[in-house]
C-alpha positions in Angstrom: 9.2 12.6 -80.3 5.7 13.7 -81.5 5.0 14.5 -85.1 3.2 17.3 -87.0 0.1 16.6 -89.3 2.5 16.4 -92.2 4.4 13.5 -90.6 7.4 15.5 -89.4 8.4 15.7 -85.8 7.3 18.8 -83.9 10.1 20.7 -82.1 10.5 20.1 -78.3 10.0 23.9 -77.6 6.6 23.8 -79.4 5.5 20.7 -77.4 6.7 22.4 -74.2 4.6 25.4 -75.0 1.4 23.3 -75.0 0.6 22.8 -71.4 -2.6 22.8 -69.3 -3.2 25.9 -67.2 -5.6 24.1 -64.9 -6.0 20.6 -63.5 -7.5 17.9 -65.6 -11.3 17.7 -65.3 -12.2 14.8 -62.9 -14.0 12.7 -65.6 -11.0 13.1 -68.0 -8.5 12.2 -65.2 -10.5 9.1 -64.4 -10.6 8.1 -68.0 -6.8 8.7 -68.3 -6.1 6.5 -65.3 -8.4 3.7 -66.7 -6.6 3.8 -70.2 -3.2 3.8 -68.5 -4.1 0.9 -66.2 -5.3 -1.1 -69.2 -2.1 -0.4 -71.2 0.2 -1.0 -68.2 0.0 -4.7 -68.4 1.7 -4.8 -71.8 4.9 -3.1 -70.4 7.7 -5.0 -68.7 8.8 -4.2 -65.1 12.0 -2.5 -66.4 9.9 -0.1 -68.6 7.8 1.1 -65.6 8.8 3.9 -63.3 9.8 2.9 -59.8 6.6 3.9 -58.0 4.5 1.9 -60.4 6.4 -1.4 -60.3 4.5 -2.6 -57.2 1.2 -2.5 -59.2 2.5 -4.5 -62.2 0.9 -7.7 -61.0 -2.4 -6.2 -60.2 -5.5 -6.5 -62.3 -6.4 -3.4 -64.3 -9.3 -2.5 -61.9 -7.1 -2.9 -58.8 -4.3 -0.9 -60.5 -6.7 2.0 -61.2 -8.1 1.9 -57.6 -4.8 1.7 -55.7 -2.3 3.3 -58.1 -4.4 5.9 -59.8 -2.5 8.9 -58.2 0.9 7.4 -59.0 0.0 6.7 -62.6 -1.3 10.3 -63.1 1.8 11.7 -61.6 4.0 9.5 -63.8 2.2 10.5 -66.9 2.8 14.2 -66.0 6.5 13.9 -65.1 7.9 10.9 -67.0 7.9 11.6 -70.7 9.3 8.2 -71.7 6.6 6.4 -69.7 3.9 8.5 -71.2 5.2 7.8 -74.7 5.2 4.1 -74.1 1.6 4.3 -72.9 0.7 6.4 -76.0 2.3 3.8 -78.3 0.2 1.1 -76.6 -3.0 3.2 -77.0 -2.3 3.7 -80.7 -2.2 -0.1 -81.0 -5.5 -0.5 -79.1 -7.4 2.3 -80.9 -5.6 3.2 -84.1 -8.5 4.9 -85.8 -9.2 7.4 -83.0 -5.6 8.2 -82.4 -5.0 8.7 -86.1 -8.0 11.1 -86.3 -6.6 13.0 -83.3 -3.1 13.2 -85.0 -4.5 14.7 -88.2 -6.7 17.1 -86.1 -10.2 15.8 -87.1 -11.7 13.8 -84.1 -15.0 12.1 -85.0 -18.1 14.2 -84.1 -19.8 11.1 -82.6 -16.9 10.3 -80.2 -17.3 10.9 -76.5 -15.5 14.2 -75.6 -14.1 12.6 -72.4 -12.5 9.7 -74.4 -11.1 12.1 -76.9 -9.6 14.4 -74.2 -8.1 11.4 -72.3 -6.5 10.0 -75.4 -5.3 13.4 -76.5 -3.7 14.0 -73.0 -1.7 10.8 -73.3 -0.7 10.9 -77.0 -0.2 14.7 -77.1 -1.2 15.5 -80.7 -1.1 19.1 -81.9 -3.8 21.1 -80.2 -4.4 18.5 -77.4 -4.7 21.2 -74.7 -7.8 22.6 -76.6 -9.3 19.1 -76.8 -8.8 18.6 -73.0 -10.3 22.0 -72.3 -13.2 21.4 -74.6 -13.9 18.0 -73.0 -13.8 19.7 -69.5 -16.3 22.3 -70.7 -18.5 19.7 -72.2 -18.4 17.6 -69.0 -19.3 20.7 -67.0 -22.1 21.6 -69.4 -23.5 18.1 -69.3 -23.3 18.1 -65.5 -25.0 21.5 -65.4 -27.8 20.2 -67.7 -28.2 17.2 -65.6 -28.4 19.3 -62.4 -30.9 21.6 -64.1 -33.1 18.7 -65.1 -33.0 17.3 -61.6 -33.8 20.8 -60.2 -36.8 21.1 -62.6 -38.1 17.7 -61.5 -37.6 18.5 -57.8 -39.4 21.9 -58.3 -42.4 20.2 -59.9 -42.6 17.6 -57.1 -42.4 20.4 -54.4 -45.2 22.3 -56.2 -47.4 19.2 -56.3 -46.8 18.6 -52.6 -47.5 22.3 -51.8 -50.8 22.1 -53.6 -51.8 19.0 -51.7 -50.8 20.6 -48.4 -52.9 23.6 -49.2 -55.9 21.5 -50.0 -55.4 19.4 -46.9 -55.0 22.6 -44.9 -58.3 24.1 -46.1 -60.1 20.8 -45.3 -58.6 20.4 -41.8 -58.7 24.1 -40.8 -62.3 24.0 -39.6 -61.7 20.6 -37.9 -58.7 22.0 -36.1 -60.6 25.1 -34.9 -63.3 22.9 -33.5 -60.8 20.7 -31.8 -59.0 23.8 -30.4 -62.3 25.2 -29.0 -63.0 21.8 -27.3 -59.5 21.7 -26.0 -59.8 25.2 -24.5 -63.0 24.2 -22.7 -61.4 21.1 -21.4 -58.4 23.2 -20.3 -60.6 25.6 -18.4 -62.1 22.6 -16.5 -58.7 21.2 -15.8 -57.5 24.6 -14.5 -60.5 24.7 -12.1 -59.7 21.1 -10.9 -56.0 22.0 -10.6 -56.8 25.0 -8.4 -59.0 22.9 -6.2 -56.2 20.2 -6.0 -53.6 22.9 -5.1 -55.9 24.1 -2.3 -56.2 20.5 -1.0 -52.4 20.1 -1.3 -51.8 23.2 0.8 -54.2 22.0 3.5 -52.4 18.6 3.4 -49.0 20.2 3.7 -50.1 22.2 6.7 -51.4 19.0 8.4 -48.2 17.3 7.5 -46.1 20.0 9.1 -48.2 19.8 12.3 -47.7 16.0 12.4 -44.0 16.4 11.8 -43.7 18.8 14.7 -45.7 16.4 16.9 -43.5 13.5 15.8 -40.3 15.5 16.5 -41.6 16.2 20.0 -42.4 12.5 20.6 -39.0 11.5 19.3 -37.3 14.1 21.6 -39.2 12.7 24.6 -38.3 9.1 23.6 -34.7 10.1 23.2 -34.6 11.6 26.7 -36.2 8.6 28.2 -33.8 6.3 26.3 -30.8 8.4 27.5 -32.1 8.1 31.1 -32.6 4.4 30.7 -29.2 3.9 29.2 -27.6 5.9 32.1 -29.5 3.8 34.7 -28.4 0.6 32.9 -24.8 1.7 32.8 -24.9 2.6 36.5 -26.5 -0.8 37.3 -23.9 -2.6 35.1 -21.1 -0.7 36.9 -22.5 -1.7 40.3 -22.7 -5.3 39.1 -19.2 -5.2 37.8 -18.0 -3.7 41.1 -19.8 -6.5 42.9 -18.3 -9.2 40.7 -14.8 -7.7 41.1 -15.3 -7.6 44.9 -16.5 -11.2 44.9 -13.6 -12.3 42.7 -11.1 -10.4 44.9 -12.6 -12.1 47.9 -12.4 -15.5 46.4 -8.8 -14.8 45.2 -7.8 -13.6 48.6 -9.3 -16.6 50.2 -7.5 -18.9 47.8 -4.2 -17.0 48.4 -4.6 -17.1 52.2 -5.4 -20.8 52.0 -2.6 -21.7 49.6 0.4 -19.4 50.3 1.2 -20.9 53.7 0.9 -24.5 52.3 2.9 -23.5 49.3 5.7 -22.0 51.4 5.9 -25.0 53.7 5.8 -27.5 50.8 8.6 -25.7 48.9 10.7 -25.4 52.0 10.1 -29.1 52.8 11.0 -30.1 49.2 14.2 -28.0 49.5 15.2 -29.7 52.8 14.5 -33.1 51.3 16.5 -32.5 48.2 19.3 -31.0 50.2 19.2 -34.1 52.6 19.3 -36.4 49.6 22.2 -34.6 48.2 24.1 -34.8 51.4 23.2 -38.5 51.7 24.7 -39.1 48.3 27.8 -37.1 49.1 28.5 -38.7 52.5 27.3 -42.3 51.7 29.9 -44.9 52.5 30.6 -47.8 50.1 28.7 -51.0 51.0 32.0 -52.9 51.6 35.2 -51.6 53.2 37.4 -53.4 50.8 37.0 -55.1 47.4 39.1 -57.9 45.8 40.5 -55.4 43.4 41.9 -53.4 46.2 44.4 -56.3 46.9 46.1 -55.9 43.5 49.1 -53.7 43.7 49.0 -50.8 41.3 49.6 -47.0 41.1 46.5 -45.1 42.0 45.7 -41.6 40.6 46.2 -38.5 42.7 43.3 -37.3 44.9 41.8 -33.7 44.4 42.5 -31.6 47.4 40.3 -28.8 48.8 43.0 -26.4 47.4 42.4 -27.8 44.0 38.6 -27.3 44.3 39.3 -23.6 45.3 41.3 -23.1 42.1 38.3 -24.3 40.1 36.0 -21.6 41.5 34.2 -19.9 38.6 34.2 -16.1 37.9 31.1 -14.0 37.8 31.3 -13.8 34.0 31.6 -17.6 33.4 28.3 -19.1 32.0 29.1 -22.3 33.8 28.4 -20.4 37.1 24.7 -20.2 36.0 24.7 -23.9 35.4 26.0 -24.5 38.9 23.4 -22.3 40.4 20.6 -23.9 38.4 21.8 -27.3 39.6 20.9 -26.4 43.2 17.8 -28.3 44.5 14.4 -26.5 44.0 16.1 -23.4 42.6 13.9 -20.6 41.3 15.2 -18.5 38.4 13.7 -14.9 38.2 14.5 -13.0 34.9 14.1 -9.2 34.5 12.7 -9.6 30.9 13.3 -6.2 29.3 16.6 -5.7 31.1 17.9 -8.9 29.4 16.4 -8.2 25.9 17.5 -4.6 25.8 21.0 -5.8 26.7 21.1 -8.6 24.1 19.0 -7.4 21.2 17.8 -3.8 21.7 17.0 -3.0 18.0 14.2 -5.6 17.7 10.6 -4.7 18.4 9.4 -5.5 21.9 7.1 -8.3 20.8 10.0 -10.1 19.0 12.3 -9.4 22.0 9.8 -11.2 24.3 9.4 -14.2 21.9 13.1 -14.7 21.5 13.9 -14.5 25.2 11.0 -16.9 26.2 12.1 -19.4 23.6 15.6 -19.5 25.1 14.2 -19.7 28.6 11.9 -22.7 27.6 15.0 -24.6 26.4 16.9 -23.7 29.6 14.0 -24.8 31.9 13.8 -28.1 30.0 17.5 -28.7 30.4 17.9 -27.7 34.0 14.5 -28.6 35.5 14.5 -25.3 37.5 11.4 -23.2 38.1 11.7 -20.2 35.7 9.7 -17.0 36.0 10.1 -14.1 33.5 8.9 -10.6 34.5 8.1 -7.8 32.1 7.3 -4.2 32.8 3.5 -3.7 32.1 3.1 -0.3 33.8 2.8 1.6 30.4 0.8 -1.0 28.5 -2.6 0.3 27.1 -4.1 -3.2 27.0 -3.1 -6.7 28.1 -0.5 -8.5 26.0 -1.8 -11.5 24.2 0.9 -14.2 24.7 1.0 -18.0 25.1 3.8 -18.7 27.6 6.1 -21.6 26.6 6.1 -24.8 28.6 8.1 -24.6 31.8 8.2 -20.7 31.9 5.9 -18.5 34.0 5.4 -15.1 32.3 4.2 -12.1 34.5 3.5 -8.5 33.7 3.6 -5.8 36.4 0.2 -4.1 37.2 -0.5 -0.4 36.2 1.4 1.8 38.6 3.9 -0.9 39.4 7.3 -1.6 37.8 8.9 -4.9 37.0 11.6 -4.3 39.7 9.0 -4.0 42.4 7.3 -7.2 41.2 10.6 -9.1 41.3 11.2 -7.9 44.9 7.8 -9.1 45.8 8.4 -12.5 44.2 11.7 -12.9 46.1 10.0 -11.9 49.4 7.3 -14.5 48.7 9.8 -17.4 48.7 10.4 -19.2 52.0 13.7 -18.7 53.8 16.3 -21.3 52.7 15.1 -21.8 49.1 17.7 -20.9 46.5 16.5 -18.0 44.3 18.6 -16.6 41.4 17.6 -13.2 39.9 18.9 -12.2 36.5 19.2 -8.4 36.1 21.9 -5.8 35.3 20.0 -3.1 37.3 22.2 -2.5 40.3 19.3 -1.3 42.5 17.4 -4.6 41.8 20.6 -6.7 42.4 21.2 -5.0 45.7 17.6 -5.3 46.8 17.3 -9.0 46.1 20.7 -9.7 47.6 19.4 -8.2 50.9 16.4 -10.5 50.7 18.6 -13.6 50.3 18.5 -14.1 46.5 21.6 -14.5 44.3 21.9 -11.7 41.6 23.3 -12.6 38.2 24.2 -10.2 35.3 22.0 -10.3 32.2 25.1 -10.8 30.0 25.7 -14.1 31.8 22.3 -15.5 30.9 22.6 -14.3 27.3 25.9 -16.2 26.9 24.3 -19.2 28.5 21.3 -19.0 26.1 23.7 -18.7 23.1 24.9 -22.2 23.9 21.5 -23.8 23.7 
């Protein structure tokens, strides 16, 4: 509780009536924060408001810089905290605080220090002291600004006088330089007009040269087009001649080799059949062996009737094994007919690779000649494919189907050679059967390949 000059406490209502009607002047506020920061170190953490406890361990300078706003707010709102700070300031500066309490501040004291101390200790009439300090600070600032303005005005007047003197001295020189520049400009304008005239004549000559160059280029382009056309015609004729020559060579090779190939295959077939019959009909070297003299029960013999019972159905994969065991057998496979029966959802390229892989294993196991035919009538370009070992891969020509190519391959075989054609197409099966080949369903080959 604050006291009156007579030493008696002033009523709370009287203290509440004394309040600032405007913010603290900046210099007074800065001084209040500095005094509070210095006095804060003497208080315990429990005596500090909550927002100020984080600054308790700071140095006074750091407290003033980082917690100035918090300290100013605490002084304004927390009466107990302000009274603790006021008690600490009375201990630090007892003479000035006592002078403020009795209402006679020293005339030589700084108004800002007086106002800051009065704001914290709140003696009677402290609002007038703070207001007076603010007015004094504003007056001092205004005087300082006036002195600076007077010095700046004097400097500007001196510079203006120097500029006027320099202007009078350089005016004649500038006028002479301007006249010389004008004469030089007139000469430059005359030379510019002459240069512009030369440029126009050059542009006209350039346009004429460009027109001549365009005409020459057009003639060169026409000559080049004619030369290219003639070169293409000559290349086409050369290609036709090369194609005719190659066709002639191929025809000669085919004419020379087809007959030999047919005779050789037929001879191999007859020889293999003869060797098979020789093996089947060969008699043992001796009519009787010593073991034949020993009495024992012999196993029963297989009769022709029993062999008939073991005949295989058209859907048994073992039937294909029997056919492939024939001497010099040729297996013809309708490629896409088999792949679209077994795995139609795969892309064509993967269908081909999967089928050819299985046929390569089948050819290695049986030793038969294997040819796989694919339909190439709708192909935009030749298929790049490396045939596996033991499998011949053929594509039909444009305008020709795989069925027609299979019939031609069957007709190319000599009479008597066993030929097996794998296709589910009834038209293909009937056609090759009439030519002497043995048709087999695609499902039978797929089941046989599933065993490999």
